[in-house]
C-alpha positions in Angstrom: -77.9 -22.7 61.9 -78.9 -26.2 62.9 -77.6 -29.3 61.0 -80.0 -32.2 61.4 -77.9 -35.4 62.0 -78.7 -38.7 60.5 -80.5 -41.1 62.9 -79.3 -44.6 62.4 -81.1 -47.8 63.3 -80.0 -49.6 66.4 -80.4 -53.0 67.9 -83.4 -53.9 70.1 -81.5 -53.5 73.3 -80.6 -49.9 72.5 -84.2 -49.1 71.4 -85.4 -50.4 74.8 -83.0 -48.2 76.7 -84.0 -45.2 74.6 -87.7 -45.9 75.2 -87.1 -46.0 79.0 -85.3 -42.7 78.8 -88.1 -41.1 76.8 -90.8 -42.3 79.3 -88.9 -41.0 82.3 -87.9 -37.6 80.8 -90.7 -36.9 78.4 -92.0 -33.6 80.1 -88.6 -32.1 80.0 -88.0 -33.0 76.4 -91.3 -31.5 75.3 -90.5 -28.2 76.9 -89.5 -25.6 74.3 -87.5 -22.5 74.9 -89.0 -19.3 73.5 -86.6 -17.0 71.6 -87.1 -13.4 72.5 -86.5 -10.6 70.1 -86.0 -7.3 71.9 -84.7 -5.0 69.2 -86.2 -3.8 65.8 -82.9 -4.8 64.2 -81.7 -8.3 64.8 -79.7 -11.1 63.1 -79.4 -14.5 64.7 -79.3 -18.2 63.9 -81.3 -20.9 65.6 -79.0 -23.3 67.5 -79.4 -26.9 68.7 -81.3 -27.5 71.9 -84.8 -26.9 73.3 -85.5 -23.9 71.1 -86.2 -26.2 68.1 -88.5 -29.2 68.0 -88.3 -31.7 65.1 -90.4 -34.6 63.9 -89.7 -36.9 61.0 -92.8 -37.6 58.9 -91.8 -41.0 57.5 -95.1 -41.4 55.6 -95.1 -37.9 54.1 -98.8 -37.8 54.7 -99.3 -35.5 57.8 -101.0 -32.1 57.3 -100.5 -29.0 59.3 -103.8 -29.6 61.0 -102.5 -33.0 62.1 -99.4 -31.3 63.6 -101.5 -28.7 65.4 -104.0 -31.1 66.8 -101.5 -33.8 68.0 -98.0 -32.3 68.3 -95.6 -35.1 67.6 -92.4 -33.2 68.3 -89.6 -34.9 70.2 -86.6 -32.8 71.1 -84.2 -35.8 70.8 -84.8 -36.1 67.1 -82.1 -33.6 65.9 -81.8 -34.2 62.2 -83.0 -36.0 59.1 -81.9 -39.6 58.5 -83.3 -39.6 55.0 -81.6 -37.4 52.5 -84.9 -36.5 50.8 -87.3 -37.1 53.8 -90.1 -34.9 55.2 -89.7 -33.1 58.6 -91.8 -30.9 60.7 -90.0 -28.3 62.7 -91.4 -26.0 65.4 -90.0 -22.7 66.7 -91.4 -20.3 69.3 -90.6 -16.6 68.9 -91.5 -13.6 71.2 -91.5 -10.0 70.0 -90.8 -7.9 73.1 -90.7 -4.7 71.2 -93.6 -2.3 71.0 -94.1 -2.7 67.3 -94.9 -5.5 64.9 -91.8 -6.8 63.1 -91.2 -8.2 59.6 -89.0 -11.3 60.0 -87.0 -12.7 57.2 -85.8 -16.3 57.3 -82.8 -17.3 55.1 -80.3 -20.1 54.7 -82.5 -22.9 53.4 -80.9 -26.0 51.8 -84.2 -27.7 50.9 -86.1 -28.9 47.9 -89.8 -28.1 48.2 -90.8 -26.8 51.7 -93.2 -24.4 53.5 -93.4 -22.1 56.5 -96.6 -22.1 58.4 -97.9 -19.6 61.0 -101.3 -19.3 62.8 -102.2 -15.7 62.9 -103.9 -14.0 65.8 -107.3 -14.0 64.0 -107.0 -17.7 63.6 -106.2 -17.6 59.9 -103.3 -19.7 58.5 -100.4 -18.1 56.8 -98.0 -20.2 54.7 -95.0 -19.3 52.6 -93.4 -21.8 50.1 -89.7 -21.8 49.6 -86.9 -24.2 48.5 -84.7 -24.8 45.5 -87.4 -26.6 43.5 -90.2 -24.0 44.0 -91.4 -22.3 40.8 -91.1 -18.6 40.9 -94.8 -18.1 40.2 -95.6 -20.2 43.3 -93.7 -18.0 45.7 -95.2 -15.3 47.8 -94.6 -11.7 46.6 -91.2 -10.5 47.8 -90.0 -14.0 48.7 -87.5 -16.1 46.9 -86.4 -19.7 46.9 -83.8 -18.9 49.6 -85.8 -16.7 51.9 -89.3 -16.2 53.2 -90.8 -13.4 55.3 -93.6 -13.3 57.9 -95.1 -10.8 60.4 -94.4 -11.1 64.1 -96.9 -9.4 66.3 -95.6 -7.6 69.5 -96.4 -8.9 73.0 -97.2 -12.6 72.8 -95.2 -15.8 71.8 -95.9 -17.1 68.4 -95.2 -20.5 67.0 -93.7 -20.9 63.5 -93.7 -24.3 61.8 -91.5 -25.5 58.9 -92.3 -28.5 56.7 -88.9 -29.4 55.3 -88.3 -31.6 52.3 -84.5 -32.1 51.8 -81.2 -32.9 53.2 -80.7 -30.2 55.8 -82.4 -27.3 57.6 -80.9 -24.0 58.6 -82.6 -21.0 59.9 -81.1 -17.5 60.0 -83.6 -14.8 61.3 -83.2 -11.1 60.7 -85.3 -8.0 60.3 -86.2 -6.9 56.8 -83.8 -3.9 56.8 -80.8 -6.0 57.8 -81.8 -8.6 55.2 -82.0 -6.0 52.4 -78.6 -4.6 53.4 -77.0 -8.1 53.4 -78.8 -9.0 50.2 -77.5 -5.8 48.4 -74.0 -6.5 49.7 -74.1 -10.1 48.5 -75.5 -9.1 45.1 -72.7 -6.5 44.7 -70.1 -9.2 45.6 -71.7 -11.6 43.1 -71.8 -9.0 40.3 -68.2 -8.2 41.0 -67.2 -11.8 40.7 -69.4 -12.4 37.6 -68.0 -9.2 36.1 -64.4 -10.4 36.7 -65.2 -13.8 35.1 -66.8 -12.1 32.1 -63.8 -9.7 31.7 -61.4 -12.7 31.8 -63.5 -14.6 29.3 -63.6 -11.6 26.9 -59.9 -10.9 27.4 -59.0 -14.5 26.7 -61.2 -14.6 23.6 -59.6 -11.4 22.3 -56.1 -12.7 22.9 -57.0 -15.9 21.1 -58.5 -13.9 18.2 -55.3 -11.8 18.0 -52.6 -14.5 18.5 -54.5 -17.7 17.6 -52.8 -19.3 20.6 -55.0 -22.2 21.7 -54.3 -21.9 25.5 -56.2 -18.6 25.5 -59.3 -20.4 24.1 -59.1 -23.1 26.9 -58.6 -20.4 29.5 -61.8 -18.7 28.3 -63.6 -22.1 28.6 -62.3 -22.5 32.2 -63.3 -19.0 33.3 -66.7 -19.4 31.6 -67.4 -22.7 33.3 -66.3 -21.5 36.8 -68.3 -18.3 36.4 -71.4 -20.1 35.3 -71.1 -22.6 38.1 -71.2 -19.7 40.6 -74.0 -18.1 38.6 -76.0 -21.4 39.0 -75.2 -22.0 42.7 -76.3 -18.5 43.6 -79.6 -19.1 41.9 -79.2 -16.5 39.1 -79.3 -19.2 36.4 -82.7 -20.4 37.7 -84.1 -16.9 38.3 -83.0 -15.4 35.0 -83.1 -18.3 32.6 -85.7 -20.9 33.8 -87.6 -19.3 36.6 -90.5 -21.7 36.4 -88.4 -24.8 35.6 -86.1 -25.0 38.6 -85.6 -28.7 38.4 -84.2 -28.5 34.9 -82.2 -25.4 35.7 -80.5 -26.9 38.8 -79.3 -29.8 36.7 -77.0 -27.4 34.9 -75.0 -26.7 38.1 -72.8 -29.8 37.9 -72.2 -29.7 34.1 -71.0 -26.0 34.4 -68.4 -26.9 37.0 -67.2 -29.8 34.9 -67.2 -27.7 31.8 -64.8 -25.4 33.5 -62.7 -28.4 34.7 -62.5 -29.7 31.1 -61.2 -26.3 30.1 -58.5 -26.5 32.7 -57.5 -30.0 31.5 -57.4 -28.9 27.8 -55.4 -25.9 28.9 -52.8 -28.1 30.7 -52.5 -30.4 27.6 -52.0 -27.4 25.3 -49.9 -25.1 27.4 -47.5 -27.8 28.7 -47.4 -29.4 25.2 -47.9 -32.8 26.8 -48.6 -34.6 23.5 -45.2 -33.8 22.0 -43.0 -33.4 25.0 -44.5 -35.7 27.6 -46.5 -38.4 25.9 -47.1 -40.4 29.1 -48.7 -37.4 30.9 -50.7 -36.7 27.7 -52.3 -40.2 28.1 -52.9 -39.5 31.8 -54.8 -36.2 31.1 -56.8 -37.9 28.4 -57.9 -40.3 31.1 -58.8 -37.4 33.4 -60.9 -35.9 30.6 -62.8 -39.2 30.2 -63.2 -39.4 34.0 -64.6 -35.8 34.0 -67.2 -36.8 31.4 -68.2 -39.8 33.3 -68.4 -37.8 36.5 -70.7 -35.3 34.7 -73.0 -38.0 33.5 -73.2 -39.6 36.9 -73.9 -36.2 38.6 -76.7 -35.3 36.2 -78.3 -38.7 36.8 -78.1 -38.2 40.6 -79.7 -34.8 40.4 -82.2 -35.2 37.6 -83.4 -38.8 38.5 -82.8 -39.1 42.2 -82.6 -35.5 43.3 -79.8 -36.4 45.5 -77.6 -33.3 45.5 -75.7 -34.2 48.6 -74.5 -37.5 47.1 -73.6 -35.7 43.9 -71.4 -33.2 45.8 -69.8 -36.0 47.8 -69.1 -38.0 44.7 -67.6 -35.0 42.8 -65.3 -34.0 45.6 -64.0 -37.6 46.2 -63.4 -38.2 42.5 -61.7 -34.8 42.0 -59.1 -36.0 44.6 -57.8 -38.2 41.8 -57.1 -35.1 39.7 -55.5 -33.3 42.7 -53.2 -36.3 43.4 -52.1 -36.4 39.8 -51.6 -32.6 39.7 -49.1 -32.9 42.6 -47.3 -35.8 41.0 -47.2 -33.8 37.7 -45.6 -30.8 39.6 -42.8 -32.9 41.0 -42.3 -34.8 37.8 -42.0 -31.8 35.5 -40.7 -29.0 37.7 -37.1 -29.3 36.7 -37.9 -30.1 33.1 -39.9 -27.0 32.2 -39.2 -23.3 32.0 -40.5 -20.5 34.2 -43.9 -19.9 32.5 -44.9 -23.6 32.8 -43.7 -23.7 36.4 -46.2 -20.8 37.2 -48.9 -22.8 35.4 -48.1 -25.9 37.6 -48.6 -23.7 40.6 -52.0 -22.8 39.3 -52.9 -26.5 39.2 -51.8 -26.9 42.8 -54.0 -24.0 43.8 -56.9 -25.8 42.3 -56.1 -28.8 44.6 -55.8 -26.5 47.6 -59.2 -24.9 46.8 -60.8 -28.3 46.5 -59.3 -29.6 49.7 -60.7 -26.5 51.6 -64.1 -27.1 49.9 -64.0 -30.8 50.9 -63.1 -30.0 54.5 -65.9 -27.3 54.6 -68.5 -29.8 53.2 -67.6 -32.5 55.7 -66.9 -30.6 59.0 -68.3 -27.1 58.8 -72.1 -26.8 59.3 -72.7 -23.1 59.7 -72.9 -21.2 56.4 -71.6 -24.3 54.5 -72.9 -23.1 51.1 -71.5 -19.6 51.5 -68.0 -21.0 52.4 -68.2 -23.5 49.6 -69.2 -20.8 47.1 -66.7 -18.2 48.0 -63.9 -20.7 48.4 -64.4 -22.1 44.9 -65.1 -18.7 43.4 -62.1 -17.0 44.8 -59.9 -20.0 44.1 -61.1 -20.1 40.5 -60.3 -16.4 40.0 -56.9 -16.9 41.5 -56.4 -19.8 39.1 -57.5 -17.9 36.1 -55.1 -15.0 37.0 -52.2 -17.4 37.5 -52.9 -19.1 34.3 -53.1 -15.8 32.5 -49.8 -14.7 34.0 -48.2 -18.0 32.9 -49.5 -17.6 29.3 -48.4 -13.9 29.4 -44.9 -15.0 30.4 -44.9 -17.6 27.7 -46.0 -15.0 25.1 -43.2 -12.7 26.2 -40.8 -15.5 25.8 -42.2 -16.1 22.4 -41.6 -12.5 21.6 -38.0 -12.7 22.8 -37.4 -15.9 20.8 -39.1 -14.3 17.8 -36.9 -11.2 18.0 -33.8 -13.3 18.2 -34.9 -15.4 15.3 -35.8 -12.2 13.3 -32.4 -10.7 14.0 -30.8 -13.9 12.7 -33.1 -13.9 9.8 -32.3 -10.3 9.0 -28.6 -11.1 8.9 -29.3 -14.0 6.5 -31.5 -11.8 4.5 -28.9 -9.1 4.2 -26.4 -11.6 2.9 -28.9 -13.1 0.6 -29.9 -9.6 -0.7 -26.3 -8.8 -1.5 -26.1 -12.1 -3.5 -29.3 -11.3 -5.2 -28.3 -7.8 -6.0 -25.1 -9.1 -7.6 -27.0 -11.7 -9.5 -29.5 -9.1 -10.6 -26.8 -6.8 -11.9 -25.2 -9.6 -13.8 -28.5 -10.8 -15.1 -29.6 -7.3 -16.0 -26.4 -6.9 -18.0 -27.1 -10.1 -19.8 -30.7 -9.1 -20.5 -29.6 -5.7 -21.9 -27.1 -7.5 -24.2 -29.8 -9.8 -25.2 -32.2 -6.9 -25.8 -29.7 -5.3 -28.1 -29.3 -8.5 -30.0 -33.0 -9.0 -30.2 -33.6 -5.4 -31.3 -31.1 -5.8 -34.1 -32.7 -9.1 -35.1 -36.2 -7.6 -35.0 -35.1 -4.8 -37.2 -33.6 -7.2 -39.7 -36.8 -9.3 -39.6 -39.0 -6.2 -40.0 -36.9 -5.0 -42.9 -37.1 -8.5 -44.4 -40.9 -8.5 -44.1 -41.2 -5.1 -45.6 -39.0 -6.2 -48.4 -41.1 -9.3 -48.9 -44.3 -7.2 -48.9 -42.6 -4.8 -51.4 -41.6 -7.7 -53.7 -45.1 -9.3 -53.4 -46.7 -5.9 -54.2 -44.4 -5.5 -57.2 -45.1 -9.0 -58.4 -48.8 -8.5 -58.1 -48.5 -5.2 -60.0 -46.6 -7.0 -62.7 -49.4 -9.6 -62.9 -51.9 -6.7 -63.1 -49.9 -5.1 -65.9 -49.8 -8.5 -67.8 -53.5 -8.9 -67.3 -54.0 -5.4 -68.6 -52.0 -6.2 -71.7 -53.9 -9.5 -72.1 -57.2 -7.6 -71.8 -56.2 -5.3 -74.8 -55.4 -8.4 -76.9 -58.4 -10.4 -75.9 -60.6 -11.6 -78.7 -64.0 -11.4 -77.2 -65.9 -9.1 -74.9 -66.5 -11.8 -72.3 -62.8 -12.7 -72.0 -61.9 -9.1 -71.6 -64.4 -8.7 -68.8 -63.1 -11.8 -67.1 -59.5 -10.5 -67.3 -60.7 -7.1 -65.9 -62.3 -8.8 -62.9 -59.2 -10.9 -62.3 -57.0 -7.8 -62.6 -59.2 -6.0 -59.9 -58.7 -8.9 -57.5 -55.0 -8.7 -58.0 -55.1 -5.0 -57.4 -57.0 -5.5 -54.1 -54.3 -8.0 -52.8 -51.5 -5.8 -54.1 -52.7 -2.8 -52.1 -52.6 -4.8 -48.9 -48.9 -5.4 -49.3 -48.4 -1.8 -50.4 -50.0 -0.6 -47.1 -47.9 -3.0 -45.0 -44.7 -1.8 -46.8 -45.5 1.8 -46.2 -46.3 1.6 -42.5 -44.2 0.7 -39.4 -46.7 -2.0 -38.4 -46.1 -5.0 -40.6 -48.9 -7.1 -38.9 -52.0 -4.9 -39.4 -53.3 -2.2 -41.7 -55.6 0.8 -41.3 -58.7 -0.6 -42.9 -60.4 2.8 -43.4 -57.6 4.2 -45.5 -57.3 0.9 -47.3 -61.0 1.0 -48.3 -60.7 4.5 -49.7 -57.6 3.6 -51.7 -59.2 0.4 -52.9 -62.3 2.1 -54.3 -60.1 4.6 -56.1 -58.0 1.9 -57.6 -61.0 -0.2 -58.7 -62.6 2.8 -60.3 -59.4 3.5 -62.2 -59.3 0.1 -63.9 -63.0 -0.1 -64.8 -63.8 0.1 -68.5 -67.3 1.2 -67.8 -66.6 4.8 -66.6 -68.6 6.9 -64.3 -68.4 9.3 -61.3 -68.6 7.9 -57.8 -69.2 9.4 -54.4 -68.0 7.4 -51.4 -69.2 7.8 -47.8 -67.3 5.9 -45.1 -69.0 5.6 -41.7 -66.9 3.6 -39.2 -67.6 3.6 -35.4 -63.9 3.2 -34.8 -60.5 3.3 -36.5 -60.1 -0.5 -37.1 -56.7 -2.1 -37.8 -57.2 -5.6 -39.2 -54.6 -8.4 -39.7 -53.3 -9.5 -43.1 -55.7 -12.5 -43.6 -58.8 -10.5 -42.6 -57.8 -7.5 -44.7 -57.2 -9.6 -47.9 -60.5 -11.4 -47.5 -62.5 -8.2 -46.9 -60.6 -6.5 -49.8 -61.5 -9.3 -52.2 -65.2 -9.2 -51.0 -65.3 -5.4 -51.5 -63.7 -5.8 -54.9 -66.4 -8.2 -56.0 -69.1 -5.8 -54.7 -67.6 -2.8 -56.4 -67.2 -4.7 -59.6 -70.9 -5.7 -59.3 -71.9 -2.0 -58.7 -70.1 -0.8 -61.8 -71.7 -3.7 -63.8 -75.3 -2.8 -62.7 -74.8 1.0 -62.7 -78.0 2.5 -64.1 -76.5 4.9 -66.6 -72.9 5.8 -67.4 -73.6 9.4 -67.0 -75.2 8.9 -63.6 -73.2 9.2 -60.4 -72.4 6.0 -58.5 -73.2 6.6 -54.8 -71.4 4.2 -52.4 -71.7 3.9 -48.6 -69.6 1.7 -46.3 -70.6 1.3 -42.6 -68.6 -0.7 -40.1 -69.6 -1.3 -36.4 -68.6 -3.8 -33.8 -71.3 -6.0 -32.1 -71.7 -7.0 -28.5 -70.8 -10.6 -29.3 -67.3 -9.6 -30.6 -68.2 -9.9 -34.3 -68.2 -7.0 -36.9 -70.9 -5.8 -39.3 -69.7 -4.3 -42.6 -72.5 -2.8 -44.7 -71.9 -2.0 -48.4 -74.7 0.0 -50.3 -74.9 1.5 -53.8 -77.6 3.2 -55.8 -77.5 0.7 -58.8 -80.0 -1.5 -60.3 -80.9 -4.7 -58.5 -79.1 -7.9 -59.4 -80.9 -9.8 -62.2 -81.6 -13.0 -60.2 -82.2 -13.9 -56.6 -79.2 -13.6 -54.2 -79.2 -17.3 -53.7 -79.1 -18.0 -57.5 -76.3 -15.4 -58.0 -74.2 -17.0 -55.3 -74.5 -20.3 -57.1 -73.9 -19.3 -60.7 -72.1 -16.0 -60.4 -68.4 -16.5 -59.7 -68.0 -13.1 -58.0 -70.7 -13.3 -55.4 -69.9 -17.0 -54.8 -66.3 -16.0 -54.1 -67.5 -13.2 -51.8 -69.9 -15.6 -49.9 -67.1 -18.2 -49.4 -64.6 -15.6 -48.2 -67.2 -14.4 -45.6 -67.6 -18.0 -44.4 -63.8 -18.3 -44.0 -64.1 -15.2 -41.7 -66.6 -17.2 -39.5 -69.4 -15.0 -40.9 -71.8 -14.7 -43.8 -72.8 -12.5 -46.6 -76.4 -11.1 -46.8 -78.3 -9.1 -49.4 -81.4 -6.9 -49.7 -82.5 -4.3 -52.2 -83.8 -1.0 -50.8 -83.4 1.9 -53.3 -80.1 0.3 -54.1 -78.1 -2.9 -53.5 -77.3 -3.5 -49.8 -74.8 -6.2 -48.8 -74.1 -7.0 -45.2 -70.9 -8.8 -44.3 -70.8 -10.3 -40.8 -67.2 -11.4 -39.9 -64.7 -12.0 -37.1 -61.2 -10.7 -36.8 -58.2 -12.9 -36.2 -58.4 -12.8 -32.4 -62.1 -13.7 -32.4 -61.6 -16.5 -34.9 -59.0 -18.1 -32.7 -61.5 -17.9 -29.8 -64.2 -19.5 -31.9 -61.9 -22.3 -33.0 -60.9 -23.0 -29.4 
């Protein structure tokens, strides 16, 4: 490989001496050695000397025809003095084998360049190459890093390169050797990328399991370093943006700095700098800001000025600040941290060693510079990730040990606490059992008292009913006797509620179906207008209603029953009664009362205004958050919509 050195401007005296030398030795300088190829398999690099002629096209205007017609080559011009200048390079090759050869040229570090060859039939062959070439503009089978051409057997052939970029290198090999090396290189690259991917996935899984932030920063570091190598090797351009190489190449610098940021965040988190070493925390925050500025500057140099050499020089020099601080950090914290963090500090120093090797390679090694840089940084990054993983693993094991110790201490405390709790539970349980006995006795007394109250209320209401019965016999007029009879039936309806509550164990609710049957029987017994009745009860459930609901419904049914007897068609006819109850989806209940009697004499609205019984029934339905409805269809049909106690509380709230 040939590195073209920078030609500097000299004083007039020096230029005079150089001109004299050129005049005296021009024939020798123009002589060019022919490189012979005597084997079908070959692999060689072009060295400095007479085998390679170079000319700098300062105007960037010469064409290949200009170069052929008036060769401007000068053997003393050995390298570009312009980082992005244009150069014409001539090389003579001789195929001494008996067969034509396919020659592959690799190792270019150029931007947009071309290979030219004049074929034996006079036609011109050219092959574009270089980092900024679009994939669709390359010859079939070529890439940005290699071109191929045919070399006829027997006669010397000149090959020309028009180079646009910082440096020129030329490695020549046969196609078979090239494919073997290419396959070996791709396997190595895939192994490296696979290792990076595995480390990224491993770190993310560990972060997902343990929620330990250093694993996340380790994944960031491994991803950045892997993608940096992915970009440098050209895979990012070829796979992601094959026809936008300028844009794709601008990602190279940010990927490396992305990984570097991951390492800085990892150091802050793993070493716990913010809480344990506040001064170093501020230093690393400064390094993060420096990394961001370095990234911006690198992107500007590559995207605006296309100066990748200056970008690399700047990055390496600025990273020396990080390396220096890492070494100072090592000596400052070594005795203050435990084993896992010491291992981590060693990983930071390995980063410094890797960068120093890369810097030395960039400045002093010219042969295969890019390969050395790539594998130095790649292997160094893998070693770093592994060391950081080991450090985090040691720390996690220490966490486990510390956790187990803390758990053992906690278990001891819990056992003692459990004993105290058990003793307190036993004592409290005994107190609760004693209280339950007291509460049971009190509840039994209360229940007995309530039953006694209901029994006395029932007796008192029966006494009132008897008095009303006696008063009815002594009443002077038929209307007064009828009024007393209606009052007596209302008293009976209320008396039966208390009778049911006294007879059952549940002193809060009554079986409404049994109550209805008993109520009809009682009301029939006290009616002066006698007749036979048949009762059909159709309930969709076995409802138990509270005291207030039951009394209101009992009084409403009493009024409706009294009305049925009053409007019975004939005393000898049978009174047919039907009661239906069903619950609605809105939580309300529908109670339907139907008889086969004659219709009421006036409209329902008029009867609820002037008739005491229906007015009372309508108001009682309203108190139950419902209403009383009426229609006549082969008999009187009353519909009572009402809410039980639980629903009424809900409606009030």
